[in-house]
N, CA, C and O atoms as CSV, one atom per row, in Angstrom:
chain,resi,resn,atom,element,x,y,z
A,1,MET,N,N,20.515,21.366,8.237
A,1,MET,CA,C,19.288,22.066,8.002
A,1,MET,C,C,19.490,22.899,6.750
A,1,MET,O,O,20.435,23.686,6.680
A,2,GLY,N,N,18.623,22.742,5.762
A,2,GLY,CA,C,18.732,23.488,4.524
A,2,GLY,C,C,18.087,24.844,4.630
A,2,GLY,O,O,17.396,25.157,5.600
A,3,THR,N,N,18.335,25.660,3.587
A,3,THR,CA,C,17.715,26.980,3.575
A,3,THR,C,C,16.517,26.951,2.664
A,3,THR,O,O,16.524,26.295,1.623
A,4,GLY,N,N,15.487,27.669,3.066
A,4,GLY,CA,C,14.257,27.727,2.280
A,4,GLY,C,C,14.289,28.889,1.321
A,4,GLY,O,O,15.260,29.644,1.268
A,5,ALA,N,N,13.207,29.028,0.555
A,5,ALA,CA,C,13.102,30.129,-0.393
A,5,ALA,C,C,13.163,31.444,0.351
A,5,ALA,O,O,12.522,31.602,1.390
A,6,GLY,N,N,13.910,32.369,-0.158
A,6,GLY,CA,C,14.009,33.685,0.437
A,6,GLY,C,C,14.964,33.743,1.621
A,6,GLY,O,O,15.106,34.796,2.243
A,7,ALA,N,N,15.617,32.641,1.942
A,7,ALA,CA,C,16.540,32.639,3.068
A,7,ALA,C,C,17.794,33.398,2.680
A,7,ALA,O,O,18.202,33.395,1.518
A,8,THR,N,N,18.388,34.031,3.638
A,8,THR,CA,C,19.592,34.795,3.384
A,8,THR,C,C,20.753,34.197,4.157
A,8,THR,O,O,20.563,33.585,5.208
A,9,THR,N,N,21.935,34.375,3.642
A,9,THR,CA,C,23.117,33.884,4.336
A,9,THR,C,C,23.837,35.024,5.038
A,9,THR,O,O,24.901,34.815,5.622
A,10,GLU,N,N,23.271,36.235,4.990
A,10,GLU,CA,C,23.891,37.365,5.670
A,10,GLU,C,C,23.746,37.172,7.176
A,10,GLU,O,O,22.738,36.630,7.631
A,11,PRO,N,N,24.721,37.600,7.945
A,11,PRO,CA,C,24.633,37.446,9.397
A,11,PRO,C,C,23.556,38.356,9.977
A,11,PRO,O,O,23.285,39.437,9.454
A,12,SER,N,N,22.953,37.899,11.064
A,12,SER,CA,C,21.968,38.733,11.756
A,12,SER,C,C,22.694,39.874,12.447
A,12,SER,O,O,23.923,39.893,12.499
A,13,ALA,N,N,21.931,40.830,12.981
A,13,ALA,CA,C,22.529,41.961,13.678
A,13,ALA,C,C,23.360,41.480,14.861
A,13,ALA,O,O,24.455,41.988,15.102
A,14,GLY,N,N,22.839,40.496,15.603
A,14,GLY,CA,C,23.568,39.959,16.745
A,14,GLY,C,C,24.857,39.280,16.333
A,14,GLY,O,O,25.885,39.438,16.991
A,15,GLU,N,N,24.808,38.517,15.234
A,15,GLU,CA,C,26.012,37.837,14.749
A,15,GLU,C,C,27.029,38.848,14.233
A,15,GLU,O,O,28.234,38.665,14.405
A,16,ALA,N,N,26.541,39.922,13.595
A,16,ALA,CA,C,27.433,40.943,13.065
A,16,ALA,C,C,28.174,41.652,14.199
A,16,ALA,O,O,29.281,42.152,13.998
A,17,GLN,N,N,27.571,41.698,15.388
A,17,GLN,CA,C,28.199,42.330,16.540
A,17,GLN,C,C,29.058,41.345,17.320
A,17,GLN,O,O,29.579,41.682,18.384
A,18,GLY,N,N,29.208,40.140,16.803
A,18,GLY,CA,C,30.043,39.136,17.447
A,18,GLY,C,C,29.320,38.342,18.531
A,18,GLY,O,O,29.961,37.667,19.336
A,19,LEU,N,N,27.988,38.420,18.557
A,19,LEU,CA,C,27.213,37.683,19.555
A,19,LEU,C,C,26.867,36.310,19.016
A,19,LEU,O,O,26.623,36.152,17.820
A,20,ALA,N,N,26.844,35.327,19.879
A,20,ALA,CA,C,26.539,33.954,19.470
A,20,ALA,C,C,25.098,33.851,18.985
A,20,ALA,O,O,24.206,34.503,19.527
A,21,HIS,N,N,24.879,33.045,17.981
A,21,HIS,CA,C,23.530,32.782,17.453
A,21,HIS,C,C,22.863,31.752,18.354
A,21,HIS,O,O,23.403,30.666,18.567
A,22,GLN,N,N,21.673,32.095,18.890
A,22,GLN,CA,C,20.967,31.187,19.794
A,22,GLN,C,C,19.998,30.328,18.993
A,22,GLN,O,O,19.208,30.845,18.205
A,23,THR,N,N,20.060,29.026,19.194
A,23,THR,CA,C,19.208,28.121,18.433
A,23,THR,C,C,18.253,27.328,19.305
A,23,THR,O,O,17.566,26.437,18.805
A,24,THR,N,N,18.190,27.627,20.594
A,24,THR,CA,C,17.311,26.885,21.489
A,24,THR,C,C,16.405,27.844,22.242
A,24,THR,O,O,16.535,29.063,22.131
A,25,ASN,N,N,15.487,27.274,23.009
A,25,ASN,CA,C,14.607,28.068,23.847
A,25,ASN,C,C,15.164,28.224,25.256
A,25,ASN,O,O,14.412,28.533,26.181
A,26,LEU,N,N,16.451,28.020,25.437
A,26,LEU,CA,C,17.045,28.169,26.758
A,26,LEU,C,C,16.959,29.628,27.184
A,26,LEU,O,O,16.905,30.521,26.338
A,27,PRO,N,N,16.947,29.874,28.486
A,27,PRO,CA,C,16.870,31.255,28.962
A,27,PRO,C,C,17.966,32.125,28.365
A,27,PRO,O,O,19.106,31.689,28.201
A,28,THR,N,N,17.610,33.333,28.051
A,28,THR,CA,C,18.554,34.286,27.488
A,28,THR,C,C,18.570,35.525,28.362
A,28,THR,O,O,17.681,35.721,29.190
A,29,THR,N,N,19.549,36.335,28.183
A,29,THR,CA,C,19.653,37.596,28.901
A,29,THR,C,C,19.547,38.711,27.879
A,29,THR,O,O,20.082,38.575,26.779
A,30,PRO,N,N,18.872,39.815,28.203
A,30,PRO,CA,C,18.829,40.937,27.267
A,30,PRO,C,C,20.244,41.356,26.883
A,30,PRO,O,O,21.168,41.254,27.691
A,31,LEU,N,N,20.412,41.825,25.655
A,31,LEU,CA,C,21.734,42.155,25.149
A,31,LEU,C,C,22.287,43.458,25.709
A,31,LEU,O,O,23.493,43.559,25.939
A,32,ALA,N,N,21.440,44.457,25.935
A,32,ALA,CA,C,21.920,45.752,26.392
A,32,ALA,C,C,22.126,45.749,27.906
A,32,ALA,O,O,21.320,45.197,28.655
A,33,ALA,N,N,23.202,46.367,28.332
A,33,ALA,CA,C,23.530,46.381,29.756
A,33,ALA,C,C,22.469,47.095,30.582
A,33,ALA,O,O,22.285,46.785,31.759
A,34,HIS,N,N,21.770,48.050,29.973
A,34,HIS,CA,C,20.767,48.825,30.717
A,34,HIS,C,C,19.436,48.090,30.874
A,34,HIS,O,O,18.564,48.556,31.607
A,35,GLN,N,N,19.266,46.963,30.208
A,35,GLN,CA,C,18.008,46.222,30.296
A,35,GLN,C,C,18.025,45.336,31.532
A,35,GLN,O,O,18.908,44.496,31.705
A,36,THR,N,N,17.041,45.539,32.377
A,36,THR,CA,C,16.911,44.769,33.598
A,36,THR,C,C,15.794,43.754,33.424
A,36,THR,O,O,14.768,44.054,32.814
A,37,THR,N,N,15.988,42.566,33.952
A,37,THR,CA,C,14.901,41.597,33.952
A,37,THR,C,C,14.294,41.588,35.340
A,37,THR,O,O,14.999,41.690,36.344
A,38,TYR,N,N,12.977,41.464,35.384
A,38,TYR,CA,C,12.256,41.465,36.644
A,38,TYR,C,C,11.746,40.074,37.014
A,38,TYR,O,O,11.694,39.716,38.191
A,39,PHE,N,N,11.373,39.298,36.001
A,39,PHE,CA,C,10.741,38.012,36.255
A,39,PHE,C,C,11.451,36.847,35.573
A,39,PHE,O,O,11.540,35.760,36.143
A,40,PHE,N,N,11.957,37.061,34.359
A,40,PHE,CA,C,12.511,35.966,33.563
A,40,PHE,C,C,13.850,36.352,32.961
A,40,PHE,O,O,14.078,37.506,32.600
A,41,LYS,N,N,14.730,35.366,32.860
A,41,LYS,CA,C,15.975,35.570,32.129
A,41,LYS,C,C,15.715,35.525,30.635
A,41,LYS,O,O,16.419,36.173,29.860
A,42,ASN,N,N,14.705,34.759,30.223
A,42,ASN,CA,C,14.342,34.669,28.814
A,42,ASN,C,C,13.696,35.996,28.422
A,42,ASN,O,O,12.621,36.334,28.916
A,43,ALA,N,N,14.345,36.743,27.543
A,43,ALA,CA,C,13.903,38.083,27.182
A,43,ALA,C,C,12.519,38.086,26.537
A,43,ALA,O,O,11.755,39.031,26.734
A,44,ALA,N,N,12.182,37.050,25.774
A,44,ALA,CA,C,10.864,36.989,25.140
A,44,ALA,C,C,9.777,36.803,26.191
A,44,ALA,O,O,8.726,37.439,26.113
A,45,PHE,N,N,10.017,35.946,27.163
A,45,PHE,CA,C,9.045,35.749,28.242
A,45,PHE,C,C,8.885,37.052,29.026
A,45,PHE,O,O,7.771,37.461,29.354
A,46,GLU,N,N,10.007,37.687,29.318
A,46,GLU,CA,C,9.982,38.954,30.054
A,46,GLU,C,C,9.124,39.981,29.312
A,46,GLU,O,O,8.290,40.654,29.919
A,47,PHE,N,N,9.328,40.098,28.012
A,47,PHE,CA,C,8.588,41.078,27.217
A,47,PHE,C,C,7.087,40.798,27.226
A,47,PHE,O,O,6.290,41.702,27.475
A,48,VAL,N,N,6.700,39.560,26.957
A,48,VAL,CA,C,5.273,39.218,26.882
A,48,VAL,C,C,4.597,39.459,28.221
A,48,VAL,O,O,3.483,39.981,28.265
A,49,LEU,N,N,5.244,39.091,29.298
A,49,LEU,CA,C,4.597,39.228,30.600
A,49,LEU,C,C,4.646,40.657,31.131
A,49,LEU,O,O,3.747,41.057,31.871
A,50,LEU,N,N,5.658,41.433,30.780
A,50,LEU,CA,C,5.628,42.854,31.121
A,50,LEU,C,C,4.530,43.563,30.317
A,50,LEU,O,O,3.883,44.481,30.821
A,51,ALA,N,N,4.327,43.140,29.085
A,51,ALA,CA,C,3.228,43.700,28.288
A,51,ALA,C,C,1.886,43.363,28.931
A,51,ALA,O,O,0.974,44.190,28.934
A,52,SER,N,N,1.761,42.155,29.473
A,52,SER,CA,C,0.534,41.776,30.174
A,52,SER,C,C,0.295,42.675,31.378
A,52,SER,O,O,-0.833,43.099,31.627
A,53,LEU,N,N,1.353,42.965,32.121
A,53,LEU,CA,C,1.215,43.883,33.250
A,53,LEU,C,C,0.859,45.288,32.773
A,53,LEU,O,O,0.073,45.984,33.415
A,54,GLY,N,N,1.431,45.697,31.660
A,54,GLY,CA,C,1.151,47.018,31.116
A,54,GLY,C,C,-0.301,47.200,30.719
A,54,GLY,O,O,-0.820,48.315,30.757
A,55,ARG,N,N,-0.953,46.134,30.344
A,55,ARG,CA,C,-2.370,46.215,29.974
A,55,ARG,C,C,-3.238,46.628,31.159
A,55,ARG,O,O,-4.325,47.177,30.975
A,56,ALA,N,N,-2.766,46.369,32.358
A,56,ALA,CA,C,-3.552,46.685,33.557
A,56,ALA,C,C,-3.807,48.186,33.667
A,56,ALA,O,O,-4.838,48.597,34.200
A,57,TYR,N,N,-2.902,48.994,33.181
A,57,TYR,CA,C,-3.084,50.450,33.232
A,57,TYR,C,C,-4.371,50.864,32.516
A,57,TYR,O,O,-5.033,51.826,32.907
A,58,TYR,N,N,-4.709,50.125,31.470
A,58,TYR,CA,C,-5.920,50.405,30.693
A,58,TYR,C,C,-7.041,49.411,31.014
A,58,TYR,O,O,-7.970,49.248,30.223
A,59,GLN,N,N,-6.957,48.760,32.151
A,59,GLN,CA,C,-7.932,47.798,32.636
A,59,GLN,C,C,-8.014,46.547,31.758
A,59,GLN,O,O,-9.027,45.848,31.756
A,60,GLY,N,N,-6.949,46.274,31.018
A,60,GLY,CA,C,-6.912,45.095,30.170
A,60,GLY,C,C,-6.366,43.869,30.874
A,60,GLY,O,O,-6.247,42.808,30.262
A,61,ALA,N,N,-6.036,43.995,32.142
A,61,ALA,CA,C,-5.522,42.867,32.919
A,61,ALA,C,C,-5.722,43.173,34.396
A,61,ALA,O,O,-5.910,44.322,34.795
A,62,ASN,N,N,-5.676,42.126,35.183
A,62,ASN,CA,C,-5.729,42.242,36.635
A,62,ASN,C,C,-4.312,42.002,37.128
A,62,ASN,O,O,-3.770,40.912,36.947
A,63,ILE,N,N,-3.708,43.003,37.747
A,63,ILE,CA,C,-2.306,42.909,38.158
A,63,ILE,C,C,-2.050,41.690,39.045
A,63,ILE,O,O,-1.081,40.960,38.838
A,64,GLY,N,N,-2.904,41.479,40.013
A,64,GLY,CA,C,-2.713,40.338,40.917
A,64,GLY,C,C,-2.732,39.018,40.186
A,64,GLY,O,O,-1.928,38.132,40.474
A,65,LYS,N,N,-3.647,38.878,39.238
A,65,LYS,CA,C,-3.742,37.620,38.488
A,65,LYS,C,C,-2.532,37.446,37.572
A,65,LYS,O,O,-2.027,36.334,37.418
A,66,VAL,N,N,-2.064,38.533,36.966
A,66,VAL,CA,C,-0.872,38.436,36.114
A,66,VAL,C,C,0.331,38.019,36.961
A,66,VAL,O,O,1.087,37.133,36.561
A,67,LEU,N,N,0.517,38.642,38.117
A,67,LEU,CA,C,1.650,38.286,38.974
A,67,LEU,C,C,1.553,36.844,39.464
A,67,LEU,O,O,2.562,36.141,39.522
A,68,PHE,N,N,0.355,36.401,39.814
A,68,PHE,CA,C,0.157,35.009,40.214
A,68,PHE,C,C,0.508,34.069,39.056
A,68,PHE,O,O,1.177,33.055,39.254
A,69,THR,N,N,0.056,34.411,37.862
A,69,THR,CA,C,0.314,33.575,36.681
A,69,THR,C,C,1.800,33.510,36.374
A,69,THR,O,O,2.316,32.448,36.026
A,70,ILE,N,N,2.491,34.632,36.499
A,70,ILE,CA,C,3.937,34.668,36.266
A,70,ILE,C,C,4.647,33.649,37.155
A,70,ILE,O,O,5.586,32.987,36.711
A,71,ARG,N,N,4.207,33.519,38.401
A,71,ARG,CA,C,4.842,32.595,39.339
A,71,ARG,C,C,4.611,31.129,38.974
A,71,ARG,O,O,5.277,30.248,39.517
A,72,GLN,N,N,3.683,30.860,38.070
A,72,GLN,CA,C,3.381,29.489,37.654
A,72,GLN,C,C,4.241,29.052,36.460
A,72,GLN,O,O,4.184,27.894,36.046
A,73,ILE,N,N,5.027,29.967,35.914
A,73,ILE,CA,C,5.750,29.718,34.665
A,73,ILE,C,C,7.218,29.413,34.928
A,73,ILE,O,O,7.895,30.122,35.673
A,74,GLU,N,N,7.694,28.340,34.299
A,74,GLU,CA,C,9.114,27.995,34.344
A,74,GLU,C,C,9.820,28.789,33.242
A,74,GLU,O,O,9.434,28.724,32.075
A,75,ASP,N,N,10.837,29.523,33.616
A,75,ASP,CA,C,11.560,30.391,32.690
A,75,ASP,C,C,12.026,29.630,31.446
A,75,ASP,O,O,12.746,28.636,31.549
A,76,GLY,N,N,11.611,30.102,30.282
A,76,GLY,CA,C,12.027,29.503,29.021
A,76,GLY,C,C,11.218,28.298,28.586
A,76,GLY,O,O,11.462,27.763,27.505
A,77,ASN,N,N,10.269,27.854,29.386
A,77,ASN,CA,C,9.469,26.667,29.070
A,77,ASN,C,C,8.132,27.114,28.489
A,77,ASN,O,O,7.231,27.516,29.225
A,78,PHE,N,N,8.008,27.043,27.167
A,78,PHE,CA,C,6.806,27.518,26.483
A,78,PHE,C,C,5.561,26.743,26.902
A,78,PHE,O,O,4.476,27.318,26.993
A,79,ASP,N,N,5.709,25.441,27.157
A,79,ASP,CA,C,4.544,24.658,27.551
A,79,ASP,C,C,4.022,25.099,28.915
A,79,ASP,O,O,2.811,25.219,29.102
A,80,SER,N,N,4.919,25.340,29.868
A,80,SER,CA,C,4.460,25.782,31.190
A,80,SER,C,C,3.817,27.162,31.098
A,80,SER,O,O,2.840,27.438,31.795
A,81,ALA,N,N,4.351,28.020,30.251
A,81,ALA,CA,C,3.770,29.359,30.067
A,81,ALA,C,C,2.396,29.264,29.421
A,81,ALA,O,O,1.462,29.956,29.827
A,82,TYR,N,N,2.276,28.408,28.418
A,82,TYR,CA,C,0.984,28.229,27.755
A,82,TYR,C,C,-0.050,27.687,28.748
A,82,TYR,O,O,-1.171,28.191,28.816
A,83,GLN,N,N,0.327,26.669,29.510
A,83,GLN,CA,C,-0.600,26.069,30.469
A,83,GLN,C,C,-1.031,27.086,31.536
A,83,GLN,O,O,-2.203,27.136,31.907
A,84,ALA,N,N,-0.091,27.888,32.024
A,84,ALA,CA,C,-0.417,28.895,33.035
A,84,ALA,C,C,-1.361,29.950,32.462
A,84,ALA,O,O,-2.296,30.381,33.137
A,85,MET,N,N,-1.120,30.361,31.233
A,85,MET,CA,C,-1.985,31.360,30.605
A,85,MET,C,C,-3.384,30.797,30.359
A,85,MET,O,O,-4.380,31.485,30.580
A,86,ILE,N,N,-3.457,29.565,29.909
A,86,ILE,CA,C,-4.771,28.953,29.664
A,86,ILE,C,C,-5.539,28.808,30.974
A,86,ILE,O,O,-6.752,29.016,30.997
A,87,ALA,N,N,-4.863,28.456,32.058
A,87,ALA,CA,C,-5.537,28.373,33.367
A,87,ALA,C,C,-6.086,29.743,33.763
A,87,ALA,O,O,-7.195,29.841,34.287
A,88,ALA,N,N,-5.313,30.795,33.513
A,88,ALA,CA,C,-5.791,32.155,33.807
A,88,ALA,C,C,-6.961,32.520,32.899
A,88,ALA,O,O,-7.912,33.168,33.335
A,89,CYS,N,N,-6.889,32.104,31.643
A,89,CYS,CA,C,-7.992,32.338,30.698
A,89,CYS,C,C,-9.261,31.669,31.186
A,89,CYS,O,O,-10.328,32.283,31.213
A,90,ASP,N,N,-9.141,30.414,31.569
A,90,ASP,CA,C,-10.312,29.653,32.015
A,90,ASP,C,C,-10.972,30.316,33.224
A,90,ASP,O,O,-12.197,30.418,33.296
A,91,GLU,N,N,-10.152,30.762,34.163
A,91,GLU,CA,C,-10.688,31.404,35.365
A,91,GLU,C,C,-11.383,32.730,35.017
A,91,GLU,O,O,-12.487,32.997,35.491
A,92,ALA,N,N,-10.741,33.547,34.197
A,92,ALA,CA,C,-11.327,34.838,33.822
A,92,ALA,C,C,-12.584,34.644,32.972
A,92,ALA,O,O,-13.556,35.387,33.109
A,93,ARG,N,N,-12.555,33.646,32.100
A,93,ARG,CA,C,-13.732,33.391,31.266
A,93,ARG,C,C,-14.924,32.931,32.108
A,93,ARG,O,O,-16.056,33.339,31.847
A,94,LEU,N,N,-14.686,32.097,33.103
A,94,LEU,CA,C,-15.758,31.663,33.994
A,94,LEU,C,C,-16.350,32.862,34.744
A,94,LEU,O,O,-17.567,32.968,34.898
A,95,LEU,N,N,-15.487,33.750,35.201
A,95,LEU,CA,C,-15.945,34.967,35.861
A,95,LEU,C,C,-16.793,35.800,34.911
A,95,LEU,O,O,-17.839,36.317,35.304
A,96,ALA,N,N,-16.353,35.935,33.672
A,96,ALA,CA,C,-17.091,36.707,32.668
A,96,ALA,C,C,-18.454,36.090,32.384
A,96,ALA,O,O,-19.466,36.790,32.343
A,97,GLU,N,N,-18.473,34.779,32.191
A,97,GLU,CA,C,-19.739,34.110,31.870
A,97,GLU,C,C,-20.717,34.165,33.045
A,97,GLU,O,O,-21.915,34.364,32.845
A,98,ASN,N,N,-20.211,33.988,34.269
A,98,ASN,CA,C,-21.082,34.087,35.441
A,98,ASN,C,C,-21.639,35.503,35.596
A,98,ASN,O,O,-22.807,35.682,35.941
A,99,SER,N,N,-20.805,36.495,35.340
A,99,SER,CA,C,-21.262,37.883,35.413
A,99,SER,C,C,-22.318,38.160,34.353
A,99,SER,O,O,-23.333,38.798,34.635
A,100,ALA,N,N,-22.083,37.687,33.145
A,100,ALA,CA,C,-23.048,37.887,32.057
A,100,ALA,C,C,-24.366,37.193,32.367
A,100,ALA,O,O,-25.437,37.763,32.158
A,101,ASP,N,N,-24.290,35.958,32.866
A,101,ASP,CA,C,-25.501,35.213,33.215
A,101,ASP,C,C,-26.303,35.910,34.310
A,101,ASP,O,O,-27.529,35.809,34.357
A,102,GLY,N,N,-25.594,36.618,35.194
A,102,GLY,CA,C,-26.254,37.320,36.285
A,102,GLY,C,C,-26.718,38.720,35.908
A,102,GLY,O,O,-27.250,39.445,36.748
A,103,GLY,N,N,-26.519,39.104,34.648
A,103,GLY,CA,C,-26.943,40.423,34.194
A,103,GLY,C,C,-25.987,41.545,34.569
A,103,GLY,O,O,-26.347,42.718,34.473
A,104,HIS,N,N,-24.784,41.207,34.992
A,104,HIS,CA,C,-23.784,42.203,35.380
A,104,HIS,C,C,-22.903,42.522,34.168
A,104,HIS,O,O,-21.788,42.014,34.045
A,105,THR,N,N,-23.412,43.355,33.294
A,105,THR,CA,C,-22.752,43.580,32.007
A,105,THR,C,C,-21.379,44.232,32.130
A,105,THR,O,O,-20.466,43.875,31.385
A,106,GLU,N,N,-21.213,45.173,33.046
A,106,GLU,CA,C,-19.901,45.828,33.183
A,106,GLU,C,C,-18.857,44.847,33.715
A,106,GLU,O,O,-17.728,44.818,33.225
A,107,SER,N,N,-19.225,44.049,34.709
A,107,SER,CA,C,-18.294,43.042,35.231
A,107,SER,C,C,-17.963,42.013,34.162
A,107,SER,O,O,-16.818,41.576,34.051
A,108,ALA,N,N,-18.957,41.627,33.376
A,108,ALA,CA,C,-18.732,40.669,32.292
A,108,ALA,C,C,-17.796,41.258,31.243
A,108,ALA,O,O,-16.874,40.589,30.777
A,109,ARG,N,N,-18.038,42.516,30.875
A,109,ARG,CA,C,-17.179,43.178,29.880
A,109,ARG,C,C,-15.734,43.202,30.356
A,109,ARG,O,O,-14.817,42.889,29.597
A,110,GLN,N,N,-15.534,43.577,31.622
A,110,GLN,CA,C,-14.188,43.655,32.181
A,110,GLN,C,C,-13.511,42.285,32.184
A,110,GLN,O,O,-12.350,42.165,31.794
A,111,ALA,N,N,-14.227,41.262,32.619
A,111,ALA,CA,C,-13.643,39.919,32.686
A,111,ALA,C,C,-13.383,39.348,31.293
A,111,ALA,O,O,-12.403,38.627,31.103
A,112,TYR,N,N,-14.234,39.652,30.320
A,112,TYR,CA,C,-13.970,39.206,28.946
A,112,TYR,C,C,-12.714,39.889,28.391
A,112,TYR,O,O,-11.951,39.274,27.645
A,113,LEU,N,N,-12.503,41.145,28.750
A,113,LEU,CA,C,-11.292,41.835,28.310
A,113,LEU,C,C,-10.058,41.192,28.937
A,113,LEU,O,O,-9.047,40.999,28.263
A,114,TRP,N,N,-10.138,40.861,30.224
A,114,TRP,CA,C,-9.019,40.164,30.865
A,114,TRP,C,C,-8.763,38.831,30.179
A,114,TRP,O,O,-7.619,38.464,29.912
A,115,THR,N,N,-9.847,38.111,29.896
A,115,THR,CA,C,-9.716,36.800,29.255
A,115,THR,C,C,-9.055,36.937,27.894
A,115,THR,O,O,-8.151,36.175,27.554
A,116,GLN,N,N,-9.508,37.910,27.120
A,116,GLN,CA,C,-8.942,38.148,25.793
A,116,GLN,C,C,-7.447,38.431,25.905
A,116,GLN,O,O,-6.665,37.935,25.094
A,117,SER,N,N,-7.040,39.215,26.893
A,117,SER,CA,C,-5.625,39.548,27.066
A,117,SER,C,C,-4.799,38.315,27.415
A,117,SER,O,O,-3.694,38.144,26.901
A,118,PHE,N,N,-5.327,37.454,28.288
A,118,PHE,CA,C,-4.604,36.222,28.626
A,118,PHE,C,C,-4.490,35.305,27.405
A,118,PHE,O,O,-3.447,34.687,27.190
A,119,TYR,N,N,-5.558,35.215,26.606
A,119,TYR,CA,C,-5.481,34.395,25.385
A,119,TYR,C,C,-4.439,34.965,24.419
A,119,TYR,O,O,-3.727,34.215,23.752
A,120,ASP,N,N,-4.357,36.284,24.351
A,120,ASP,CA,C,-3.368,36.913,23.483
A,120,ASP,C,C,-1.958,36.461,23.871
A,120,ASP,O,O,-1.154,36.115,23.005
A,121,SER,N,N,-1.665,36.465,25.158
A,121,SER,CA,C,-0.355,35.985,25.627
A,121,SER,C,C,-0.203,34.485,25.405
A,121,SER,O,O,0.876,34.012,25.049
A,122,ALA,N,N,-1.284,33.740,25.614
A,122,ALA,CA,C,-1.232,32.281,25.418
A,122,ALA,C,C,-0.877,31.943,23.971
A,122,ALA,O,O,-0.169,30.969,23.715
A,123,ILE,N,N,-1.367,32.748,23.023
A,123,ILE,CA,C,-1.063,32.498,21.605
A,123,ILE,C,C,0.438,32.571,21.363
A,123,ILE,O,O,0.995,31.732,20.655
A,124,TYR,N,N,1.093,33.567,21.944
A,124,TYR,CA,C,2.545,33.669,21.780
A,124,TYR,C,C,3.225,32.399,22.286
A,124,TYR,O,O,4.064,31.819,21.597
A,125,PHE,N,N,2.860,31.973,23.488
A,125,PHE,CA,C,3.498,30.799,24.073
A,125,PHE,C,C,3.104,29.521,23.349
A,125,PHE,O,O,3.910,28.595,23.257
A,126,ALA,N,N,1.878,29.452,22.833
A,126,ALA,CA,C,1.431,28.275,22.071
A,126,ALA,C,C,2.316,28.081,20.853
A,126,ALA,O,O,2.658,26.950,20.506
A,127,ASP,N,N,2.684,29.164,20.209
A,127,ASP,CA,C,3.542,29.075,19.031
A,127,ASP,C,C,4.880,28.427,19.384
A,127,ASP,O,O,5.436,27.680,18.579
A,128,GLY,N,N,5.390,28.702,20.555
A,128,GLY,CA,C,6.660,28.129,20.993
A,128,GLY,C,C,6.580,26.669,21.375
A,128,GLY,O,O,7.610,26.001,21.461
A,129,THR,N,N,5.367,26.148,21.609
A,129,THR,CA,C,5.241,24.733,21.967
A,129,THR,C,C,5.337,23.820,20.753
A,129,THR,O,O,5.549,22.616,20.900
A,130,GLY,N,N,5.184,24.377,19.563
A,130,GLY,CA,C,5.250,23.574,18.349
A,130,GLY,C,C,3.959,22.862,17.997
A,130,GLY,O,O,3.944,22.048,17.074
A,131,ASP,N,N,2.881,23.142,18.700
A,131,ASP,CA,C,1.589,22.514,18.432
A,131,ASP,C,C,0.670,23.542,17.773
A,131,ASP,O,O,0.084,24.371,18.469
A,132,PRO,N,N,0.532,23.503,16.439
A,132,PRO,CA,C,-0.276,24.509,15.749
A,132,PRO,C,C,-1.748,24.493,16.142
A,132,PRO,O,O,-2.441,25.495,15.966
A,133,MET,N,N,-2.230,23.390,16.662
A,133,MET,CA,C,-3.627,23.325,17.097
A,133,MET,C,C,-3.859,24.241,18.299
A,133,MET,O,O,-4.942,24.805,18.453
A,134,ARG,N,N,-2.847,24.387,19.142
A,134,ARG,CA,C,-2.972,25.281,20.293
A,134,ARG,C,C,-3.123,26.733,19.847
A,134,ARG,O,O,-3.903,27.489,20.427
A,135,VAL,N,N,-2.388,27.111,18.836
A,135,VAL,CA,C,-2.467,28.485,18.334
A,135,VAL,C,C,-3.869,28.760,17.822
A,135,VAL,O,O,-4.480,29.765,18.185
A,136,ALA,N,N,-4.377,27.878,16.988
A,136,ALA,CA,C,-5.704,28.069,16.396
A,136,ALA,C,C,-6.793,28.095,17.467
A,136,ALA,O,O,-7.700,28.926,17.402
A,137,ALA,N,N,-6.716,27.200,18.446
A,137,ALA,CA,C,-7.734,27.145,19.498
A,137,ALA,C,C,-7.698,28.404,20.359
A,137,ALA,O,O,-8.745,28.975,20.663
A,138,ALA,N,N,-6.519,28.836,20.748
A,138,ALA,CA,C,-6.402,30.043,21.573
A,138,ALA,C,C,-6.855,31.271,20.793
A,138,ALA,O,O,-7.502,32.159,21.349
A,139,TRP,N,N,-6.518,31.323,19.505
A,139,TRP,CA,C,-6.949,32.452,18.678
A,139,TRP,C,C,-8.480,32.517,18.607
A,139,TRP,O,O,-9.064,33.593,18.733
A,140,GLN,N,N,-9.110,31.390,18.410
A,140,GLN,CA,C,-10.575,31.359,18.315
A,140,GLN,C,C,-11.210,31.818,19.620
A,140,GLN,O,O,-12.169,32.590,19.612
A,141,MET,N,N,-10.675,31.340,20.745
A,141,MET,CA,C,-11.201,31.741,22.048
A,141,MET,C,C,-10.961,33.233,22.302
A,141,MET,O,O,-11.828,33.918,22.844
A,142,MET,N,N,-9.794,33.729,21.915
A,142,MET,CA,C,-9.494,35.150,22.080
A,142,MET,C,C,-10.500,35.994,21.289
A,142,MET,O,O,-11.044,36.970,21.806
A,143,ASP,N,N,-10.736,35.616,20.063
A,143,ASP,CA,C,-11.666,36.347,19.210
A,143,ASP,C,C,-13.081,36.313,19.796
A,143,ASP,O,O,-13.789,37.320,19.797
A,144,ASP,N,N,-13.475,35.147,20.290
A,144,ASP,CA,C,-14.807,35.003,20.883
A,144,ASP,C,C,-14.965,35.943,22.090
A,144,ASP,O,O,-15.988,36.611,22.234
A,145,CYS,N,N,-13.951,35.985,22.941
A,145,CYS,CA,C,-14.023,36.859,24.128
A,145,CYS,C,C,-13.995,38.318,23.733
A,145,CYS,O,O,-14.681,39.139,24.342
A,146,TRP,N,N,-13.218,38.650,22.732
A,146,TRP,CA,C,-13.166,40.047,22.264
A,146,TRP,C,C,-14.528,40.493,21.765
A,146,TRP,O,O,-14.966,41.607,22.052
A,147,LEU,N,N,-15.195,39.629,21.023
A,147,LEU,CA,C,-16.520,39.990,20.484
A,147,LEU,C,C,-17.569,40.105,21.572
A,147,LEU,O,O,-18.500,40.901,21.448
A,148,LYS,N,N,-17.438,39.327,22.634
A,148,LYS,CA,C,-18.411,39.409,23.735
A,148,LYS,C,C,-18.164,40.645,24.550
A,148,LYS,O,O,-18.876,40.896,25.523
C-alpha cells in the first residue's frame, strides 16, 4: 500500500507507546485500564452507541429503542450496525409521519428528532461498510428529518 499526498511516516501515538497498529475492523478493547465497555469490545461501536444513549437525556433518543437496537448489532460488524440503525430509523420515521398526518405536532417533532439521531449513528456505520451511497442516502434522510 503506497502513501498518498500529505501522508506521514511518523508513528501514531499508539505506535509510539509500543501498541500494535490495528488495520482491521476486528473488535478492539479501549487502551486505558479505567475504560469499561458496556456493550461492545469495539471501542468505536461503544462510543457511538453510548452517545446515542446520551442523547436520551435531552430527548434526542428513546432509551428502550436504543437498547433494543444495540442488541441487534454484531460487535465490530459495520454492516450489521448500519442495518440495525436503518431499521430503527424506519420505525421512528413511520411514527413521526403518522403523528404528523394525525395533526400531533409534538409527537411528530419528538419522533423526527429520534429518527434524525438514528440516521446520525447510521452515517458513522455506513462509512465503515465501504459503500459511499449509504453515507449519502443516510445523510439526506437525516437532514430531511432534522428540517421536519
